[in-house]
MARBA-3410 file (N, C-alpha, C, O; in Angstrom, 1 decimal):
76
-16.5,10.0,45.4,-17.3,9.7,44.5,-18.5,8.4,44.2,-18.2,7.2,44.1 ~ -19.6,8.7,44.2,-20.7,7.4,44.3,-20.9,7.0,43.3,-21.1,7.7,42.3 ~ -21.0,5.5,43.1,-21.2,5.1,42.0,-22.5,4.2,42.2,-22.5,3.3,43.0 ~ -23.5,4.7,41.5,-24.9,4.0,41.5,-25.1,3.2,40.1,-24.3,2.9,39.2 ~ -26.3,2.9,40.2,-26.8,2.1,39.0,-27.0,2.8,37.8,-26.7,2.3,36.8
-27.6,4.2,37.9,-27.2,5.1,36.3,-25.6,5.3,36.0,-25.2,5.6,34.8 ~ -24.8,5.2,37.1,-23.3,5.5,36.3,-22.8,4.4,35.8,-22.1,4.4,34.8 ~ -23.2,3.3,36.6,-22.9,2.1,35.9,-23.2,1.8,34.7,-22.5,1.2,33.8 ~ -24.3,2.1,34.6,-25.5,1.7,33.4,-25.0,2.7,32.1,-25.1,2.3,31.0 ~ -24.6,3.8,32.5,-24.1,4.6,31.5,-22.7,4.3,31.1,-22.2,4.7,30.0
-21.9,3.6,32.0,-20.6,3.2,31.9,-20.5,2.1,30.5,-19.7,2.0,29.6 ~ -21.4,1.5,31.0,-21.6,-0.2,30.0,-22.2,0.5,28.5,-21.7,0.2,27.4 ~ -23.2,1.4,28.8,-23.5,1.6,27.2,-22.7,2.2,26.8,-22.5,1.9,25.6 ~ -22.0,3.1,27.3,-20.8,4.1,26.5,-19.6,3.2,26.2,-18.8,3.5,25.3 ~ -19.6,2.3,26.8,-18.5,1.3,26.5,-19.0,-0.1,25.1,-18.5,-0.8,24.3
-19.8,0.1,25.4,-20.8,-0.8,24.0,-20.6,0.1,22.9,-20.0,-0.2,21.8 ~ -21.1,1.3,23.0,-21.0,2.1,21.6,-19.4,2.0,21.3,-19.2,1.8,20.1 ~ -18.4,2.1,22.0,-16.8,2.2,21.4,-16.7,1.2,20.8,-16.4,1.1,19.6 ~ -16.9,-0.2,21.7,-16.6,-1.4,20.8,-17.5,-1.6,19.9,-17.2,-2.6,19.3 ~ -18.4,-1.2,19.5,-19.4,-1.2,18.1,-18.3,-0.3,17.2,-17.6,-0.7,16.2
-18.3,0.8,17.7,-17.3,1.7,16.6,-16.0,1.0,16.4,-15.6,1.3,15.3 ~ -15.4,0.2,17.2,-14.2,-0.3,17.0,-14.6,-1.5,15.9,-14.1,-1.6,14.7 ~ -15.4,-2.0,16.3,-16.0,-3.5,15.3,-16.5,-2.6,14.0,-16.5,-3.5,13.1 ~ -16.8,-1.6,13.5,-17.3,-1.2,12.6,-16.0,-0.7,11.9,-15.8,-1.0,10.7 ~ -15.1,0.0,12.6,-13.9,0.2,11.9,-13.0,-1.0,11.4,-12.4,-0.9,10.3
-13.0,-2.0,12.2,-12.7,-3.2,11.7,-13.3,-3.9,10.2,-12.8,-4.0,9.1 ~ -14.4,-4.2,10.8,-15.1,-4.5,9.1,-15.0,-3.7,7.6,-15.3,-4.1,6.5 ~ -14.6,-2.6,7.8,-14.3,-1.6,7.3,-12.9,-1.7,6.9,-12.6,-1.3,5.7 ~ -11.8,-2.3,7.6,-10.4,-2.5,7.2,-10.5,-3.6,6.7,-9.7,-3.7,5.7 ~ -11.2,-4.6,6.9,-11.3,-6.4,6.4,-11.9,-5.6,5.2,-10.9,-5.3,4.5
-12.9,-5.3,4.8,-13.7,-5.2,3.4,-12.6,-4.6,2.6,-12.3,-5.2,1.6 ~ -12.0,-3.5,2.9,-11.3,-2.6,1.8,-9.9,-3.4,1.5,-9.5,-3.5,0.3 ~ -9.3,-4.1,2.7,-8.4,-5.2,2.5,-8.4,-6.5,1.3,-7.6,-6.8,0.4 ~ -10.1,-7.0,1.6,-10.1,-7.9,0.5,-10.6,-7.2,-0.7,-10.4,-7.8,-1.7 ~ -11.1,-6.2,-0.8,-11.3,-5.7,-2.1,-10.2,-5.3,-2.9,-10.2,-5.4,-4.1
-9.1,-4.8,-2.4,-8.0,-4.7,-3.0,-6.7,-5.8,-3.2,-5.5,-5.6,-3.7 ~ -7.3,-6.8,-2.6,-6.7,-8.3,-2.7,-7.1,-8.5,-4.0,-6.5,-8.7,-5.0 ~ -8.6,-8.6,-3.9,-9.0,-9.2,-5.4,-8.7,-8.5,-6.6,-8.6,-9.1,-7.6 ~ -8.7,-7.1,-6.6,-8.4,-6.1,-7.5,-6.7,-6.2,-8.0,-6.4,-6.0,-9.1 ~ -5.9,-6.5,-7.0,-4.6,-6.7,-7.2,-4.5,-8.1,-7.9,-3.6,-8.2,-8.8
-5.3,-9.4,-7.8,-5.1,-10.3,-8.5,-5.6,-10.6,-10.0,-5.4,-11.5,-10.8 ~ -6.5,-9.4,-10.1,-7.1,-9.3,-11.6,-5.8,-8.9,-12.7,-5.9,-9.4,-13.8 ~ -4.9,-8.1,-12.3,-3.9,-7.3,-12.9,-3.0,-8.5,-13.8,-2.3,-9.3,-13.1 ~ -2.9,-8.6,-15.1,-1.8,-9.8,-15.6,-0.8,-8.6,-15.8,-0.8,-7.4,-16.0 ~ 0.3,-9.6,-15.6,2.0,-8.9,-15.7,1.8,-8.5,-17.4,1.3,-9.1,-18.4
2.6,-7.5,-17.2,3.0,-6.9,-18.8,3.6,-8.1,-19.5,4.3,-8.9,-18.9 ~ 3.5,-8.2,-20.6,4.3,-9.0,-21.7,4.9,-8.3,-22.8,4.3,-7.7,-23.6 ~ 6.0,-8.5,-22.7,7.0,-7.5,-23.4,7.7,-8.3,-24.7,8.1,-9.4,-24.5 ~ 7.8,-7.7,-25.8,8.4,-8.8,-27.2,9.9,-8.9,-27.0,10.5,-7.8,-26.7 ~ 10.5,-10.2,-27.1,11.4,-9.9,-26.7,12.5,-9.2,-27.6,13.6,-9.3,-27.2
12.2,-8.6,-28.7,13.3,-7.9,-29.7,13.1,-6.9,-28.9,14.2,-6.4,-28.7 ~ 12.0,-6.1,-28.2,11.7,-4.7,-27.8,12.4,-4.5,-26.5,12.9,-3.4,-26.2 ~ 12.4,-5.6,-25.8,13.2,-6.2,-24.4,15.0,-5.7,-25.0,15.7,-4.8,-24.7 ~ 15.1,-6.5,-25.6,16.9,-6.5,-26.1,17.0,-4.9,-26.1,17.5,-4.1,-25.4 ~ 16.3,-4.8,-27.3,16.7,-2.9,-27.8,16.6,-2.2,-26.6,17.5,-1.3,-26.5
15.9,-2.3,-25.6,15.4,-1.6,-24.4,17.0,-1.8,-23.6,17.6,-0.8,-23.1 ~ 17.5,-2.9,-23.4,18.7,-3.1,-22.7,20.0,-2.7,-23.0,21.0,-2.6,-22.2 ~ 19.9,-2.6,-24.7,21.0,-2.1,-25.2,21.0,-0.4,-25.2,22.1,0.2,-25.2 ~ 19.9,0.2,-25.3,20.1,1.7,-24.7,20.4,1.8,-23.6,21.5,2.3,-23.3 ~ 19.5,1.3,-22.7,19.9,1.5,-21.2,21.6,1.4,-21.0,22.3,2.2,-20.4
22.2,0.3,-21.4,23.7,-0.2,-21.2,24.5,1.3,-22.0,25.4,2.0,-21.5 ~ 24.0,1.4,-23.1,24.5,2.6,-23.8,24.6,3.9,-23.2,25.6,4.5,-23.0 ~ 23.4,4.3,-22.8,23.1,5.4,-21.7,23.9,5.5,-20.5,24.4,6.6,-20.0 ~ 23.9,4.4,-20.1,24.9,4.4,-19.1,26.1,4.3,-18.9,26.5,4.5,-17.8 ~ 26.8,3.9,-20.0,28.2,4.0,-20.3,28.2,5.3,-20.7,29.1,5.9,-20.0
27.6,6.2,-21.6,27.7,8.0,-21.7,27.9,8.5,-20.3,28.9,9.2,-19.9 ~ 26.6,8.2,-19.4,27.1,8.9,-18.4,28.0,8.5,-17.6,28.5,9.4,-16.9 ~ 28.5,7.4,-17.5,29.9,7.2,-16.8,31.1,7.9,-17.3,32.1,8.0,-16.6 ~ 30.9,8.3,-18.6,32.1,8.7,-19.2,32.0,10.1,-19.3,33.1,10.7,-19.5 ~ 30.7,10.9,-19.1,30.7,12.3,-18.9,31.0,12.4,-17.4,31.7,13.4,-17.1
30.7,11.6,-16.3,31.1,12.1,-15.2,32.6,11.5,-15.1,33.0,11.8,-14.0 ~ 33.3,11.0,-15.6,35.0,10.8,-15.7,35.3,12.1,-16.2,36.2,12.8,-15.8 ~ 34.6,12.6,-17.1,35.4,13.8,-17.7,35.1,15.0,-17.1,35.8,16.1,-17.3 ~ 33.9,15.0,-16.3,33.8,16.0,-15.3,34.8,16.1,-13.9,34.9,17.2,-13.4 ~ 35.4,15.0,-13.4,36.1,14.6,-12.3,37.3,15.2,-12.6,37.9,16.0,-11.9
38.0,14.8,-14.0,39.1,15.2,-14.6,39.5,16.8,-14.8,40.5,17.1,-15.4
END
């Protein structure tokens, strides 16, 4: 196979387009990542009233106990 200046030039130009494409994808990734980091930092944590939280906890424990009781009855 013969390597002349045209083949070498085409290889260099093709490589440049490939590296430009990779650079473009990398910049898109960095932009997308920074956009989502900024967006996630703006969200505030949900504040639940302590009274509501205790009622929810009681209900969850009652349902868990009821579920355990049902499973024990199924085993017997």
